[in-house]
N, C-alpha and C positions, 0 to 999 in steps of 0.2 A: 192382521195387517191388511189394509185395503189398498191394493195396487192393481191397476187394470191397464191393459194395452188393447187398443181398438184401432182397426184399420177402417177408415171411412172416407166419405166424400163430403166436402163442404157444400151445403145447399143454400145457406144464407150467409152473406158476407159478414165478416167480423165487424162488430160495432164497438167503438171505444167510448167508455164513460168513466167517470171518476167518483170516488166516495164523497160523502157530504163535506168533508174538510178539504176536498180537492188535492189530497196528498197521494192517493193510491189509484193507479189506473186499473180498470177492469175491462177485459175484452169478452164479449159474448158472441157466440155463433151457433148455428145449428148444423149438425152433420147427419148424414144418413148412411146406414150400412145394411147389407142384404140380410134377409131373414135366414133362419137355420135351414129351412127346406126350400125347394124351388118354388113351391106354390105360395110361400109366405111373402107378404109385402115387405118393402124396405122399412126399417125402423128408424125413427128420428130421435135425436138426443141433443139436449142443450149442453154446450161446452163453455166453460168459463176459465179464463186465465187472469192472473193477477200480476201487478207490478210491471217490471221490465218485459216480462214475457207477454203481457197484454199488448204493449206497444209493438213488440216484434210481430205478434200475430196480426194485428191490424195493418201493419205496413207490408208484410211479406205474403200473406195468405189471402186468397180470393175465392169466390164462388167457382166450383168445378174442380178445385185442387183436391187430389187424393192424398191423404195424410195418415200417418201413424201417430196416434195420441197415447201418451203415457200420463196416468194420473190416478185419481181416486174417485169412486162413485159415491153418490149420496142420493137419498130419496127425500123429496120435499112433499109435504101435504098441502094441497091448495083447495080452498073453499070455492066450489063452483056455484054459479048463479042459480043452477037448477036445484040447489038445496042439499047437495052431497059433497063429500070430500074426495078429491082425486089425488092419487100418488103419482108423482112425476120423477123420473130418474134424471140426474144431472151429473156431469163429470167436471171435476176441477182438475184442469190439465197442469202438468208440471213440465212436460217436454212435448214439442211438436216436431215431427220429421216429415218432410215432403217425400213422397214415395219415389219420385224421380231422382232425388238426392241420394236415396239409399242404394240405388243401383250402381252408383259410382264409388261407393265405399270399398276399400280393399280389406276384405276379411281374410285373415291368415288361414290357410288350409293346413290341417294336420299332416304330419309327415307319414303318410300311409303309402301302401303299394299303389303304383299308377293304375289308372283305369285300363281295362283290357282294350288293346288296339286291334285293328283288323289285321289279317294275315299278311297283307302287303307291306305294312310298316313295322311289323313286329321284329323281323331280323335286323332292320336298320337301327331300331331303337336299342336292341341288345348289343349290336356291334359298336355303337357310339357311346355306350355307357362306360364310365371308368371302372376298372377292376376294383372290386371291393374285397375286404378281408373275408376269408372263408369262415363260415359259421363254425362255432366251437362244437365239437362232437358231443352228443348227449351222453351223460354218464350212464355206464352200464348198471342195470339193476343187479342187486345181489342175487346170486344163483338161487339160493333157497333160504327164505326168511321164514322163521317159525314164529308166527304171530301169537301162538299160545304161550310163548316164553317171555312175554312182556311183563315186567314187574309193575305192580300197582302201588 
């Protein structure tokens, strides 16, 4: 299965075009994302969206927006005028999320122990907490279990 998530910045505004039969919208844009190491240059990638998503991309996203892209990667082989073939990566996007929109999402937190508080607020937090049921006592282990007497 080919599924990729990429956090990037739009560096070329989305351009909307249509298929030859003028039925399906296609949005193309170029994004950049940082290299793996600090000394690596930013990498560029062509991103394509189809249909209603293409129209949404063209209307809502602009140069400079930081986005999270979900989609699939493909490699295209292009004949260069220099006489050799070049392979270029391309992403067909299925969902686009603006990073500023992601910060407003309410993500449910697991019901775990609360984070450690500083000493000045710890007694107040304990005092205001409702009394909970006492934990069940752990079962007592058998005094002497003879593991050699286990039938097979």
